[in-house]
C-alpha positions as CSV (number, residue, x, y, z in Angstrom):
1,M,67.1,108.5,95.3
2,T,67.9,108.9,92.0
3,R,67.6,106.4,89.2
4,S,70.5,103.9,89.5
5,A,72.5,102.9,86.7
6,H,73.4,99.2,88.2
7,V,72.2,96.4,86.3
8,D,73.7,94.1,89.7
9,T,71.7,96.0,92.7
10,F,73.7,94.5,95.5
11,T,75.2,97.4,96.8
12,R,72.0,99.5,97.0
13,E,70.4,96.5,98.7
14,N,73.0,96.4,101.5
15,L,73.3,100.1,102.2
16,P,72.4,101.2,105.8
17,P,69.1,102.3,106.2
18,P,68.4,105.9,105.7
19,E,67.7,106.3,109.4
20,L,71.3,105.0,110.4
21,Q,73.0,107.4,107.6
22,P,74.6,110.3,108.9
23,D,73.7,113.6,107.4
24,F,75.6,114.9,104.4
25,L,76.3,118.6,103.8
26,F,76.8,120.1,100.4
27,T,77.2,123.9,101.5
28,L,80.0,125.0,99.3
29,P,79.1,125.9,95.7
30,E,81.7,123.5,94.5
31,L,79.8,120.9,96.0
32,Q,76.7,121.2,93.9
33,Y,76.9,117.9,91.2
34,P,74.3,116.8,88.8
35,E,72.4,113.9,89.6
36,R,74.1,112.0,86.9
37,L,77.7,111.7,87.2
38,N,80.3,109.1,86.3
39,A,83.8,110.4,88.0
40,V,85.9,109.2,85.5
41,T,84.2,112.0,82.8
42,E,85.2,114.4,85.5
43,L,88.7,113.0,86.7
44,L,89.9,112.2,83.4
45,D,87.6,112.8,80.1
46,N,87.5,116.1,80.2
47,W,90.8,117.1,80.4
48,L,91.3,115.3,77.0
49,A,88.1,117.7,75.6
50,Q,89.7,120.8,76.7
51,G,93.1,119.7,75.2
52,H,95.4,118.8,77.8
53,G,95.6,115.0,76.7
54,D,99.1,116.0,76.2
55,A,99.6,117.1,79.7
56,P,101.9,114.3,81.5
57,C,100.0,112.5,83.9
58,I,101.6,109.4,85.1
59,H,105.2,109.2,86.1
60,A,107.0,106.0,86.9
61,P,110.2,104.3,86.4
62,G,109.6,103.0,83.1
63,G,108.1,106.0,81.9
64,T,105.6,108.5,81.2
65,W,102.0,108.8,80.3
66,T,100.4,111.6,79.3
67,Y,96.5,111.8,80.0
68,A,95.7,111.0,76.4
69,D,97.7,107.6,77.4
70,L,96.0,107.1,79.9
71,A,92.7,107.4,79.0
72,E,92.9,105.2,75.9
73,R,94.7,102.3,78.4
74,V,91.2,103.3,80.6
75,N,88.9,102.8,77.7
76,R,90.4,99.7,76.6
77,I,90.4,97.8,80.1
78,A,86.4,99.0,79.9
79,N,85.5,97.5,76.8
80,V,87.5,94.0,78.1
81,L,85.3,94.8,81.3
82,V,82.7,94.7,79.6
83,G,82.8,92.8,76.3
84,D,85.0,90.0,77.4
85,L,84.5,89.4,80.8
86,G,80.8,90.0,81.1
87,L,80.8,93.2,83.9
88,V,77.5,94.9,83.9
89,P,76.8,98.4,86.2
90,G,77.2,97.2,89.7
91,N,79.3,94.1,89.3
92,R,82.5,94.3,92.2
93,V,85.9,93.8,90.8
94,L,88.5,93.0,93.3
95,L,92.2,94.7,92.5
96,R,95.5,93.5,93.7
97,S,98.5,94.8,93.2
98,A,101.0,97.5,94.3
99,N,101.2,101.0,93.4
100,T,101.6,101.0,89.3
101,P,100.4,102.6,86.2
102,M,98.1,99.7,85.4
103,L,96.0,99.5,88.9
104,V,95.6,103.0,88.2
105,A,94.3,102.7,84.8
106,A,92.1,99.5,86.0
107,Y,90.8,101.5,88.9
108,L,89.5,104.2,86.6
109,A,87.9,101.4,83.8
110,I,85.7,100.1,86.4
111,L,84.3,103.1,87.3
112,K,84.1,104.1,84.1
113,A,82.2,101.2,83.4
114,G,79.5,101.5,86.3
115,G,81.3,98.8,88.3
116,V,82.5,98.9,92.2
117,V,85.9,98.7,92.8
118,V,87.1,96.5,95.9
119,A,90.9,97.1,95.7
120,T,93.4,95.2,98.6
121,M,96.5,96.0,99.8
122,P,99.3,93.7,98.1
123,L,100.5,92.1,101.8
124,L,97.3,90.9,102.5
125,R,97.5,86.9,102.7
126,A,95.2,84.6,101.3
127,R,92.4,84.6,104.3
128,E,92.9,88.0,104.9
129,L,91.5,88.2,100.8
130,A,88.9,86.0,101.5
131,Y,87.0,88.1,103.3
132,P,86.1,90.9,101.4
133,I,85.6,88.8,98.6
134,A,82.7,86.7,100.5
135,K,81.4,89.9,101.7
136,A,81.3,91.8,98.8
137,K,80.3,88.9,96.6
138,V,83.3,89.6,94.4
139,S,83.3,87.3,91.1
140,L,86.1,89.2,89.2
141,A,89.4,89.9,90.3
142,L,92.3,91.7,88.0
143,C,95.9,91.2,89.5
144,D,99.4,92.0,89.4
145,A,100.9,88.5,88.1
146,R,103.6,88.7,90.9
147,L,100.6,88.4,93.5
148,L,98.5,85.9,91.8
149,A,99.5,82.7,94.5
150,D,97.5,84.2,97.3
151,L,94.6,85.2,95.7
152,E,94.6,81.9,93.5
153,T,94.1,80.4,97.0
154,A,91.7,82.8,98.4
155,Q,89.9,82.0,95.5
156,G,89.6,78.3,97.0
157,L,88.4,80.0,100.2
158,A,85.8,82.1,98.5
159,P,83.8,80.2,96.2
160,D,82.2,83.9,94.6
161,L,85.5,84.5,93.3
162,K,84.9,82.9,89.7
163,R,87.8,84.5,87.6
164,I,91.0,86.1,87.6
165,V,93.2,88.0,85.5
166,A,96.5,88.6,85.3
167,W,98.5,91.4,84.0
168,G,101.9,91.4,83.7
169,D,102.9,87.7,82.7
170,G,102.6,88.0,78.9
171,A,100.5,85.3,78.9
172,P,97.8,85.1,76.0
173,S,94.7,85.2,78.3
174,S,96.5,88.5,80.3
175,L,94.9,92.1,80.5
176,E,97.1,93.3,78.3
177,S,96.5,90.7,75.6
178,L,92.9,91.4,75.9
179,M,93.7,95.1,75.7
180,A,95.3,94.8,72.8
181,K,92.1,93.8,70.5
182,A,90.0,95.8,72.3
183,S,88.6,99.9,71.4
184,P,90.3,102.4,72.7
185,S,87.0,104.3,72.8
186,F,84.4,103.5,75.4
187,A,81.5,105.8,76.3
188,P,81.0,106.0,80.6
189,V,78.1,104.1,81.7
190,D,75.6,106.7,83.1
191,T,75.9,106.4,86.4
192,A,74.3,108.3,88.8
193,A,75.7,110.5,91.8
194,E,75.0,108.2,94.4
195,D,75.9,105.0,92.6
196,C,78.6,103.4,94.6
197,C,81.7,102.6,92.9
198,L,84.0,101.7,95.7
199,I,84.0,99.5,99.0
200,G,86.9,100.6,101.0
201,F,87.7,97.8,103.7
202,T,89.2,99.0,106.9
203,S,91.8,96.8,108.8
204,G,88.9,96.1,111.3
205,T,89.3,96.3,115.6
206,T,87.7,92.9,115.4
207,G,89.4,91.1,113.1
208,E,86.9,91.7,110.7
209,P,87.0,94.7,108.5
210,K,83.9,96.9,107.5
211,G,83.5,97.6,104.2
212,T,82.5,101.2,103.4
213,M,80.5,102.2,100.3
214,H,81.5,105.2,98.7
215,N,79.7,106.8,95.4
216,H,81.1,108.9,92.1
217,R,79.6,112.1,94.2
218,D,82.4,111.0,96.6
219,L,85.2,110.8,95.2
220,L,84.9,114.2,94.0
221,A,83.7,115.9,96.6
222,I,87.1,115.0,98.7
223,C,88.6,116.9,95.6
224,D,87.0,119.5,96.0
225,A,87.1,119.6,99.6
226,Y,90.3,119.2,101.1
227,G,91.9,118.9,97.6
228,R,91.1,122.3,96.3
229,Q,90.2,124.3,99.6
230,V,93.5,123.0,101.7
231,L,95.8,121.4,99.3
232,K,95.2,124.0,96.7
233,A,97.0,122.1,94.0
234,G,97.5,123.4,90.3
235,P,98.3,121.6,86.8
236,D,101.8,122.1,87.2
237,D,102.4,120.1,90.3
238,V,103.5,116.7,90.4
239,F,102.1,114.5,93.4
240,I,104.4,112.1,95.2
241,G,104.0,109.4,98.0
242,S,103.9,106.1,99.8
243,P,100.5,105.2,100.6
244,P,98.9,101.9,98.6
245,L,96.2,102.9,96.8
246,A,94.1,100.3,98.5
247,F,94.1,102.9,101.1
248,T,91.8,105.7,100.7
249,F,94.6,108.3,101.5
250,G,97.0,106.8,98.9
251,L,93.9,106.8,96.3
252,G,93.1,110.6,97.0
253,G,96.8,111.7,97.1
254,L,98.2,110.2,94.5
255,V,95.2,109.5,92.0
256,L,92.2,111.4,92.5
257,F,93.8,114.9,93.6
258,P,96.7,115.2,90.8
259,L,93.4,114.2,88.2
260,R,90.9,117.1,89.6
261,A,93.8,119.4,89.3
262,G,95.4,118.4,85.8
263,A,98.4,117.5,87.3
264,S,100.7,114.6,87.4
265,S,101.8,111.9,90.1
266,V,105.0,109.5,90.6
267,I,103.6,106.1,90.8
268,L,106.3,103.8,92.7
269,D,105.8,100.4,93.4
270,K,108.6,100.7,96.2
271,A,108.3,103.5,98.4
272,G,110.4,103.3,101.1
273,P,112.3,106.2,101.9
274,D,115.2,105.4,100.4
275,E,113.0,105.2,96.9
276,L,110.5,108.1,97.8
277,L,113.8,110.5,98.3
278,A,115.2,109.2,95.0
279,A,112.2,109.7,93.0
280,I,111.3,113.5,94.5
281,E,114.8,114.3,93.0
282,R,114.5,112.8,89.4
283,F,110.9,113.5,88.9
284,R,111.1,117.3,90.6
285,A,107.9,116.2,93.3
286,T,106.4,119.2,94.5
287,I,103.8,117.7,96.9
288,S,104.6,114.4,98.9
289,F,102.0,112.2,100.8
290,T,103.5,109.9,103.5
291,A,103.1,108.9,106.8
292,P,105.3,111.0,110.0
293,T,107.6,107.8,109.8
294,A,108.3,108.0,106.6
295,Y,109.0,111.7,106.8
296,R,111.3,110.7,110.1
297,A,112.9,108.1,108.3
298,M,113.9,110.6,105.1
299,L,115.4,112.9,107.6
300,G,118.4,110.8,108.4
301,K,118.9,110.5,104.4
302,L,118.9,114.2,103.2
303,E,122.5,114.6,102.8
304,G,123.6,114.8,99.2
305,R,119.7,114.9,97.8
306,D,118.0,117.5,96.2
307,I,114.5,117.8,97.1
308,S,114.2,121.4,96.6
309,S,111.2,120.7,94.2
310,L,108.8,119.7,97.4
311,R,106.5,122.4,97.7
312,R,104.0,120.7,100.1
313,C,104.5,117.5,102.5
314,V,100.8,115.9,103.7
315,S,101.5,113.8,106.7
316,A,98.6,111.7,107.8
317,G,97.7,108.2,108.8
318,E,99.2,108.4,112.0
319,S,99.4,111.2,114.9
320,L,102.1,113.9,113.6
321,P,104.6,114.1,116.6
322,A,105.5,118.0,117.2
323,A,109.4,117.0,117.6
324,T,109.2,115.6,113.8
325,F,107.3,118.6,112.5
326,E,110.0,121.1,113.9
327,A,112.9,118.4,112.3
328,W,111.7,118.3,109.3
329,R,111.2,121.8,109.0
330,K,114.4,122.7,110.1
331,A,115.7,120.3,107.8
332,T,113.6,121.6,104.7
333,G,112.2,124.8,105.1
334,I,108.6,123.0,104.9
335,P,106.1,123.1,107.7
336,M,104.2,119.7,106.9
337,M,100.5,119.4,106.9
338,D,99.4,117.0,109.3
339,G,95.5,115.6,108.7
340,I,92.9,113.4,109.7
341,G,90.6,111.3,107.7
342,A,89.0,108.1,107.9
343,T,88.0,105.1,105.7
344,E,84.4,105.9,106.1
345,M,85.0,109.4,105.5
346,L,87.0,108.4,102.4
347,H,90.0,111.3,102.7
348,I,90.8,114.3,105.2
349,F,88.3,115.9,106.8
350,I,90.4,118.2,109.5
351,A,93.5,119.8,108.0
352,A,95.3,123.6,108.3
353,P,96.1,125.0,104.6
354,F,100.0,125.6,104.3
355,E,100.0,129.4,105.3
356,Q,98.2,128.5,108.9
357,V,99.5,125.1,110.0
358,R,100.7,124.7,113.5
359,A,102.9,122.3,115.3
360,G,101.0,119.7,117.6
361,A,97.9,120.4,116.0
362,T,96.5,118.4,113.4
363,G,94.9,121.4,111.8
364,T,91.4,122.8,111.2
365,V,87.8,121.4,109.6
366,V,88.0,121.4,106.4
367,P,85.4,123.7,104.5
368,G,82.5,121.6,103.4
369,Y,82.8,119.7,106.4
370,E,81.8,120.6,110.3
371,A,83.3,119.0,113.5
372,R,82.5,118.8,117.2
373,I,83.8,117.9,120.3
374,I,81.6,115.2,122.1
375,D,81.1,113.4,125.5
376,D,79.6,110.0,125.9
377,E,75.9,111.4,125.6
378,S,77.0,113.1,122.4
379,R,76.8,116.9,123.7
380,E,79.4,118.8,122.3
381,V,81.7,119.6,125.0
382,A,83.9,123.0,125.7
383,R,86.5,124.1,124.2
384,G,90.0,122.5,126.0
385,T,88.0,119.7,127.1
386,P,89.1,116.0,125.7
387,G,86.5,113.9,123.8
388,R,85.0,112.5,120.8
389,L,85.4,113.7,117.5
390,A,82.2,113.8,115.5
391,V,82.3,115.0,112.3
392,R,79.7,115.7,109.0
393,G,80.1,117.0,105.8
394,P,79.4,115.8,102.1
395,T,81.2,112.4,102.6
396,G,80.3,110.1,105.3
397,C,79.9,106.0,106.7
398,R,77.8,103.6,104.9
399,Y,78.9,100.5,106.0
400,L,78.2,97.5,103.7
401,A,75.5,95.3,105.3
402,D,77.1,95.9,109.1
403,E,75.7,96.2,112.6
404,R,78.3,98.4,113.5
405,Q,77.0,101.2,111.7
406,R,74.7,102.0,115.3
407,N,78.0,102.6,116.6
408,Y,80.0,104.9,114.1
409,V,77.1,107.4,113.6
410,K,75.1,109.1,115.9
411,N,72.5,111.3,115.6
412,G,73.8,112.1,112.0
413,W,77.5,112.6,112.7
414,N,80.0,110.1,112.1
415,V,81.9,109.6,115.2
416,T,85.5,108.4,114.0
417,G,87.1,106.9,117.5
418,D,89.3,109.4,117.7
419,T,89.6,111.6,120.9
420,F,90.7,115.0,120.7
421,L,90.1,118.5,122.4
422,Q,89.4,122.1,120.1
423,T,91.4,125.0,121.2
424,Q,89.4,127.8,121.7
425,D,90.8,129.1,118.2
426,G,89.3,126.5,116.4
427,Y,92.3,124.2,115.8
428,F,91.9,120.6,116.7
429,V,94.2,118.6,118.9
430,Y,94.8,114.7,118.6
431,Q,94.9,112.8,121.9
432,A,94.1,109.0,121.3
433,R,92.3,106.1,120.1
434,T,89.3,105.3,121.7
435,D,89.3,101.3,119.8
436,D,91.8,98.8,119.9
437,M,93.5,99.9,117.0
438,I,97.1,100.2,117.1
439,I,98.3,102.6,114.1
440,S,102.1,101.9,113.3
441,S,104.0,103.7,110.5
442,G,100.7,104.7,108.9
443,Y,99.3,101.2,108.7
444,N,96.0,100.3,111.2
445,I,96.2,97.2,112.6
446,A,93.7,95.2,114.9
447,G,95.2,93.7,117.9
448,P,92.3,91.0,117.9
449,E,93.4,89.9,114.6
450,V,96.9,89.8,115.4
451,E,96.0,87.9,119.0
452,A,94.4,85.1,116.7
453,S,97.0,84.3,114.7
454,L,99.8,83.9,117.5
455,L,96.8,81.8,119.2
456,A,97.1,79.4,116.5
457,H,100.8,78.7,117.2
458,P,100.9,75.2,119.3
459,A,103.1,77.1,121.7
460,V,100.6,79.6,122.6
461,A,98.5,79.2,125.5
462,E,97.2,82.9,125.7
463,C,98.3,86.4,124.5
464,G,96.9,89.9,124.5
465,V,98.3,92.2,122.0
466,V,98.2,96.5,122.1
467,G,100.2,99.1,120.8
468,A,103.5,100.4,122.3
469,P,105.0,103.8,122.2
470,D,108.2,103.2,119.5
471,E,110.1,106.6,118.9
472,E,110.9,105.5,115.1
473,R,107.2,104.2,114.1
474,G,104.7,106.1,116.5
475,M,103.4,102.4,118.1
476,V,104.6,98.9,117.6
477,V,102.5,96.0,117.8
478,R,103.5,94.6,121.4
479,A,102.7,90.8,122.6
480,Y,102.4,89.9,126.0
481,V,102.0,86.1,125.7
482,V,101.9,83.5,128.0
483,L,103.4,80.0,126.9
484,R,101.7,76.4,127.2
485,E,103.3,74.7,130.1
486,G,107.1,73.1,129.1
487,V,107.9,75.6,126.1
488,Q,111.3,77.5,126.7
489,A,110.9,81.3,126.8
490,G,113.9,83.2,125.1
491,P,114.8,85.2,121.9
492,D,114.4,81.8,119.7
493,M,110.5,81.3,120.7
494,V,110.1,85.3,119.8
495,K,111.5,84.9,116.6
496,E,109.6,81.5,115.8
497,L,106.2,83.3,116.7
498,Q,107.2,86.3,114.9
499,D,107.9,84.5,111.7
500,F,104.6,82.2,112.3
501,V,102.5,85.3,112.5
502,K,104.4,86.6,109.0
503,R,103.2,83.5,107.3
504,D,99.6,83.7,108.5
505,I,98.4,87.4,107.8
506,A,100.4,91.0,106.3
507,P,104.0,90.7,107.4
508,Y,103.5,94.3,108.8
509,K,101.3,93.1,111.4
510,Y,103.6,90.9,113.3
511,P,104.3,91.6,116.7
512,R,107.8,93.6,116.8
513,S,107.8,93.3,120.5
514,I,107.1,90.1,122.2
515,L,107.0,89.6,126.4
516,F,106.4,86.4,128.2
517,V,104.2,86.8,131.0
518,E,102.6,84.3,133.9
519,R,99.2,85.4,133.1
520,L,97.0,88.1,131.3
521,P,94.2,90.6,133.3
522,R,91.2,89.4,132.8
523,T,87.8,90.5,134.0
524,E,85.6,88.2,136.4
525,T,83.7,86.6,133.2
526,G,87.0,86.0,131.7
527,K,87.3,88.8,129.1
528,L,91.0,90.4,128.4
529,Q,91.5,93.9,129.8
530,R,93.3,95.5,127.0
531,F,93.3,98.5,128.5
532,A,95.2,97.1,131.4
533,L,97.5,95.5,128.9
534,R,97.8,99.0,127.2
535,Q,98.5,100.8,130.8
536,V,101.4,98.6,131.4
537,A,102.3,99.6,127.6
538,L,102.2,103.3,128.6
539,A,104.3,102.5,131.7
540,A,108.0,102.2,132.1
541,D,108.4,98.0,130.5
542,P,111.5,95.6,130.7
543,V,113.2,95.2,127.8
544,P,111.2,93.4,125.5
545,L,112.6,89.9,123.8
546,S,112.1,91.7,120.7
547,A,113.7,91.1,117.2
């Protein structure tokens, strides 16, 4: 490895050993990067040097920031981080906010100052926030004041977190107050291309999320692979979408790709179908990033809307049904660009260019990556045969101090946990997930985590949670619940359990479908047979008692 700029060496000390890391490929000329690299120099500062400072960069309901506006705020926050808050290169900083321009500025400031971002979903509760704080040894957090309560509670559960600085409350100690006294100039830290700058936590299949480590070079690589080779955005494009920036899907689609292209992005703290359509119309957005669920929801709301500015509609986060693809194309004239990525890979690695999209197929391998379908022995299977998806390229899986690295990386390949087949002409077609993850409306939800929450309710004796097909959301969380003796099953109990889960963990994880059963399928050793529950959920089922 090249010389690191990190004074705090935590991330390098907790990388997987070299033999457990995937092979990294840099086959395209665009993927040849220097050893010293700070991503913010490439994504932001160089545009000012090229005279692009007055161009629009971030649109929001409250106004538009130019590239120069964003750069000034980034520099002020970086000075606050270093001068007021004592950040040294390699320190981890937790971010907690809905999608706002301030979140974008804070994110880039941490990177420019040599820090490591740990971004968190705004819907997470205190217990869920405490885990990444402890795992990544986070001592500082920047937080939207509207979301302070759960983070302050998490601080009591995770004593590594020493300081929280909020923005948006007008307090003398607020981030804005500190920024007002800070210099608008900041020299980027001379980071190595391989210095970690982001730890993205997965949703976790066992209730314990995995921290995926990405470096400065990775941020540029996804722009120069998928962004440049497949999406082909230009400076006149206006990006928009619904994914939170804590999802790497949202980070790429709403921040990295537009900045790399010199384009602009619409940043919305509320991005439901109604808000998304209104913003597409208002800001004349040209490239949309969201999940199939949102596109389906927007279909019924298009009347009276002018979304003719759209030229690209990217779908990822869950499988794109051919029916949704065709319905959207019929209504708008735009074929959706499907894609599959992973937090471990940072962003999309299989997707066809616009001119080559095909209904029912995820796409072809993104230039710069290689992909194959393998069997359980890691042998490549014949085309047309379902198997496990394996991929390698300029990005790859590096879990933070986690033995599960051995499960994800096999013989230098990243094995994603998805079942695909590859057609004779090279298209990859999604079949199913091969783990216990439930993908609902683009969110990854771990069944065991929902089970743990339900089991904390005094009425629940046993439960099993799996995904059940749903026309609107793709999948919904379904809980099979065995109640304690004497507890009455019924709609009131369904609502009580749903409300209980919503209070305990992120509300989007709650079981939208609950079935009360007398017993659960288990092995002879007492282990829950989730595969048996999944088979029941996929088959004809009684109408669930659900809200």
